[in-house]
LUMFI-787173 format. One line per field, with one value per atom (N, C-alpha, C): residue number from 1; residue in three letters; atom name; x, y, z. Coordinates in steps of 0.02 Angstrom, whole numbers, always signed. Each point is the difference from the previous one (the first is absolute). Example, Ala and Ser with C-alpha at 12.3 -4.5 7.8 and 13.67 -1.06 7.14 Angstrom:
nr	c(1:1:1:2:2:2)
rest	c(ALA:ALA:ALA:SER:SER:SER)
atom	c(N:CA:C:N:CA:C)
xx	c(+660:-45:+45:-18:+42:-39)
yy	c(-284:+59:+60:+53:+59:+55)
zz	c(+390:+0:+0:-36:+3:+37)
***
This chain:
nr	c(1:1:1:2:2:2:3:3:3:4:4:4:5:5:5:6:6:6:7:7:7:8:8:8:9:9:9:10:10:10:11:11:11:12:12:12:13:13:13:14:14:14:15:15:15:16:16:16:17:17:17:18:18:18:19:19:19:20:20:20:21:21:21:22:22:22:23:23:23:24:24:24:25:25:25:26:26:26:27:27:27:28:28:28:29:29:29:30:30:30:31:31:31:32:32:32:33:33:33:34:34:34:35:35:35:36:36:36:37:37:37:38:38:38:39:39:39:40:40:40:41:41:41:42:42:42:43:43:43:44:44:44:45:45:45:46:46:46:47:47:47:48:48:48:49:49:49:50:50:50:51:51:51:52:52:52:53:53:53:54:54:54:55:55:55:56:56:56:57:57:57:58:58:58:59:59:59:60:60:60:61:61:61:62:62:62:63:63:63:64:64:64:65:65:65:66:66:66:67:67:67:68:68:68:69:69:69:70:70:70:71:71:71:72:72:72:73:73:73:74:74:74:75:75:75:76:76:76:77:77:77:78:78:78:79:79:79:80:80:80:81:81:81:82:82:82:83:83:83:84:84:84:85:85:85:86:86:86:87:87:87:88:88:88:89:89:89:90:90:90:91:91:91:92:92:92:93:93:93:94:94:94:95:95:95:96:96:96:97:97:97:98:98:98:99:99:99:100:100:100:101:101:101:102:102:102)
rest	c(ASP:ASP:ASP:GLY:GLY:GLY:PRO:PRO:PRO:LEU:LEU:LEU:VAL:VAL:VAL:LYS:LYS:LYS:ILE:ILE:ILE:GLY:GLY:GLY:CYS:CYS:CYS:SER:SER:SER:VAL:VAL:VAL:ASP:ASP:ASP:PHE:PHE:PHE:PRO:PRO:PRO:ASN:ASN:ASN:GLU:GLU:GLU:LEU:LEU:LEU:ASP:ASP:ASP:LEU:LEU:LEU:GLU:GLU:GLU:GLU:GLU:GLU:TYR:TYR:TYR:MET:MET:MET:CYS:CYS:CYS:GLN:GLN:GLN:LYS:LYS:LYS:GLY:GLY:GLY:ALA:ALA:ALA:ARG:ARG:ARG:SER:SER:SER:THR:THR:THR:THR:THR:THR:SER:SER:SER:THR:THR:THR:ARG:ARG:ARG:TYR:TYR:TYR:GLN:GLN:GLN:LEU:LEU:LEU:TYR:TYR:TYR:GLY:GLY:GLY:VAL:VAL:VAL:ILE:ILE:ILE:ASN:ASN:ASN:HIS:HIS:HIS:HIS:HIS:HIS:GLY:GLY:GLY:ASN:ASN:ASN:VAL:VAL:VAL:GLY:GLY:GLY:GLY:GLY:GLY:GLY:GLY:GLY:HIS:HIS:HIS:TYR:TYR:TYR:THR:THR:THR:ALA:ALA:ALA:ASN:ASN:ASN:ALA:ALA:ALA:VAL:VAL:VAL:VAL:VAL:VAL:VAL:VAL:VAL:PRO:PRO:PRO:PRO:PRO:PRO:SER:SER:SER:ALA:ALA:ALA:THR:THR:THR:THR:THR:THR:LEU:LEU:LEU:ASP:ASP:ASP:LEU:LEU:LEU:GLY:GLY:GLY:GLU:GLU:GLU:TRP:TRP:TRP:PHE:PHE:PHE:ASN:ASN:ASN:PHE:PHE:PHE:ASN:ASN:ASN:ASP:ASP:ASP:SER:SER:SER:ILE:ILE:ILE:VAL:VAL:VAL:SER:SER:SER:ARG:ARG:ARG:ALA:ALA:ALA:THR:THR:THR:PRO:PRO:PRO:GLU:GLU:GLU:ASP:ASP:ASP:LEU:LEU:LEU:ASP:ASP:ASP:THR:THR:THR:GLN:GLN:GLN:ALA:ALA:ALA:ALA:ALA:ALA:TYR:TYR:TYR:VAL:VAL:VAL:LEU:LEU:LEU:PHE:PHE:PHE:TYR:TYR:TYR:ARG:ARG:ARG:ARG:ARG:ARG:ILE:ILE:ILE:ASP:ASP:ASP)
atom	c(N:CA:C:N:CA:C:N:CA:C:N:CA:C:N:CA:C:N:CA:C:N:CA:C:N:CA:C:N:CA:C:N:CA:C:N:CA:C:N:CA:C:N:CA:C:N:CA:C:N:CA:C:N:CA:C:N:CA:C:N:CA:C:N:CA:C:N:CA:C:N:CA:C:N:CA:C:N:CA:C:N:CA:C:N:CA:C:N:CA:C:N:CA:C:N:CA:C:N:CA:C:N:CA:C:N:CA:C:N:CA:C:N:CA:C:N:CA:C:N:CA:C:N:CA:C:N:CA:C:N:CA:C:N:CA:C:N:CA:C:N:CA:C:N:CA:C:N:CA:C:N:CA:C:N:CA:C:N:CA:C:N:CA:C:N:CA:C:N:CA:C:N:CA:C:N:CA:C:N:CA:C:N:CA:C:N:CA:C:N:CA:C:N:CA:C:N:CA:C:N:CA:C:N:CA:C:N:CA:C:N:CA:C:N:CA:C:N:CA:C:N:CA:C:N:CA:C:N:CA:C:N:CA:C:N:CA:C:N:CA:C:N:CA:C:N:CA:C:N:CA:C:N:CA:C:N:CA:C:N:CA:C:N:CA:C:N:CA:C:N:CA:C:N:CA:C:N:CA:C:N:CA:C:N:CA:C:N:CA:C:N:CA:C:N:CA:C:N:CA:C:N:CA:C:N:CA:C:N:CA:C:N:CA:C:N:CA:C:N:CA:C:N:CA:C:N:CA:C:N:CA:C:N:CA:C:N:CA:C:N:CA:C:N:CA:C:N:CA:C:N:CA:C:N:CA:C)
xx	c(+2438:+12:-2:+53:+3:-14:+2:-12:+58:-18:+50:+20:+64:+26:+44:-11:+42:+66:+54:+66:+5:+17:-1:+68:+52:+67:+16:+46:+23:+38:-5:+36:+50:+64:+51:+7:-10:+8:+37:+47:+40:-36:+19:-25:+32:+61:+34:+23:-13:+14:+46:+54:+46:-1:-21:-7:+60:+55:+57:+25:+3:+27:-43:-61:-45:-1:+38:+3:+41:-17:+37:+72:+12:+68:+20:+22:+20:+59:-5:+55:+4:-41:+2:-28:+31:-24:-68:-47:-68:-28:-44:-33:-61:-17:-57:+23:-27:+17:-29:+33:-25:-23:-3:-20:-73:-35:-71:-14:-48:-19:-72:-12:-67:-43:-61:-45:-70:-14:-66:-3:-45:-11:-75:-27:-69:+4:-41:-1:-66:+3:-61:-2:-52:-11:-59:+11:-53:+25:-45:+19:-23:+7:-17:-76:-39:-72:-26:+40:-22:+50:-12:+45:-8:+52:-2:+66:-5:+60:+13:+64:+23:+59:+25:+57:+43:+64:+47:+30:+9:+29:+35:+48:+34:-42:-17:-38:+46:+5:+44:-40:+26:-33:-4:-49:-7:+62:+38:+58:+64:-3:+59:+23:+65:+28:+34:-1:+32:-42:+4:-37:+29:+63:+31:-37:-41:-39:-66:-15:-64:+0:-60:-10:-41:+13:-38:-67:-53:-66:-29:-45:-38:-71:-28:-68:-41:-51:-42:-72:-32:-67:+0:-41:-4:+50:+41:+48:+69:+29:+68:+42:+57:+44:+72:+41:+71:+32:+52:+36:+74:+40:+72:+16:+59:+19:+1:+13:+1:-70:-52:-69:-26:+38:-24:-9:-55:-19:+29:+56:+33:-39:-43:-41:-58:-26:-59:+15:+63:+18:-22:-34:-29:+26:+2:+27:+47:+60:+49:+6:+7:+7:+68:+40:+65:+2:+40:+11:+75:+19:+71:+28:+60:+35:+69:+28:+66:+55)
yy	c(-1051:+63:+57:+37:+57:+64:+55:+64:+16:+25:+19:+72:+13:+68:+16:+57:+21:+25:-22:+25:+71:+47:+70:+34:-39:+31:+22:+46:+23:-56:+0:-48:+39:-14:+32:-40:+32:-34:+46:-27:+41:+13:+54:+13:-48:-21:-49:-58:-60:-60:-45:-24:-46:-66:-53:-65:-46:+27:-42:-41:+29:-36:-59:-4:-56:-54:+10:-48:-61:-58:-62:+4:+27:+5:+74:+23:+70:+16:+57:+23:-36:-51:-36:+46:-4:+40:-26:+44:-19:+50:-23:+45:+33:-21:+28:+49:+59:+51:-18:+20:-11:+65:+53:+66:+14:+31:+15:+72:+31:+69:+3:+34:+8:+41:-24:+40:+6:-34:+7:-23:+30:-19:+3:-53:+1:+13:+46:+19:-22:-20:-15:+44:+39:+44:-29:-17:-28:-58:-49:-58:-63:-58:-63:-6:+38:-3:+44:+43:+44:+56:+39:+56:+25:+32:+33:-14:-15:-12:+60:+17:+49:-30:+33:-26:+58:-15:+45:-40:+32:-35:+49:-27:+38:-6:+57:+2:+24:-38:+17:+11:+39:+7:-68:-12:-64:-21:+47:-16:-11:+9:-5:-73:-9:-67:-6:+53:+0:+40:-18:+36:+69:+12:+64:+57:-15:+52:+13:-38:+6:+46:+12:+41:-40:+12:-32:+35:-39:+26:-38:+33:-30:-9:-60:-16:-14:+41:-5:+7:-56:-1:+39:+51:+37:+58:+7:+55:-25:+31:-17:+63:-6:+58:-20:+48:-12:-16:-41:-19:-6:-12:-12:-64:-29:-59:+15:+62:+19:+0:+4:+0:-70:-52:-68:-12:-31:-9:-66:+4:-60:-32:+38:-26:-42:+17:-33:-48:-5:-43:-71:-30:-66:-48:+22:-40:+44:-25:+36:-32:+41:-24:+23:-48:+13:-30:+31:-30:-6:-52:-12:+53:+24:+49:-28:+26:-23:+29)
zz	c(+7216:-33:+51:+3:+44:-38:+36:-34:-49:-57:-50:+10:-9:+8:-59:-30:-56:+27:-32:+18:-26:+43:-19:-5:-12:-4:-71:-6:-66:-35:-65:-41:-43:+9:-42:-63:-57:-64:-48:-38:-45:-66:-33:-68:-49:+15:-42:+44:-23:+39:-41:+31:-34:+38:-33:+32:-13:-27:-18:+59:+59:+58:+20:-25:+17:-54:-53:-54:+20:-27:+16:-22:-60:-27:-1:+57:+6:-45:-33:-43:-66:-10:-64:-55:-58:-56:-21:-3:-18:-49:-41:-47:+32:+61:+35:+54:-2:+49:+68:+52:+68:+32:-40:+25:-17:+48:-9:+22:-33:+14:+24:+55:+27:-48:-13:-43:+28:+57:+28:+72:+38:+70:+13:+29:+24:+75:+24:+70:+32:+63:+37:+62:+6:+58:+39:+62:+41:+40:+13:+40:-36:+33:-33:-11:+36:-8:-57:-26:-54:-9:-50:-13:-71:-23:-65:-37:-64:-40:-45:-6:-48:-37:-51:-37:-25:-8:-33:-57:-57:-57:-47:-36:-52:-63:-29:-62:-55:-53:-56:-63:-47:-65:-35:-42:-34:-39:-25:-41:+41:+66:+42:+7:+1:+9:+68:+39:+66:+49:+64:+52:+12:-21:+11:-33:-49:-35:+35:+53:+33:+60:+25:+60:+50:+64:+53:+9:+11:+15:+59:+36:+54:-23:+10:-19:+63:+11:+60:-22:-12:-29:-66:-5:-63:-3:+52:+2:-19:-51:-22:+6:+32:+8:-11:-21:-9:+66:-2:+60:-16:+50:-8:+38:-12:+40:+75:+18:+70:+31:-42:+24:+16:-18:+12:+75:+18:+70:+27:+33:+26:+57:+32:+55:-26:-58:-27:-58:-21:-56:+12:-49:+7:-53:-62:-55:-40:-16:-40:-68:-52:-69:-27:-22:-30:-69:-44:-66:-11:-37:-12:-46:+16:-42:-18:-53:-22:+41)
***
């Protein structure tokens, strides 16, 4: 076992992801959508020996059936603040959450 080093490069990730080109039967008519919308990001600030986690997520009203009605928020321990997709930290992104959309 050698020393562990955290990769510190930016990660480019889209707000909308289409996986159709990776499907076995490209262009085949399917009842399942291949499009996904980003709704959450977990961030890690620090190194492999320790650090701090924060998150960004879309918060929607309980009655909402789509993410379009939601707003982005940043969660940092007990502090919650409004955010935008532009505020997402591509340098610290650790886990991305997408949901299938029609």
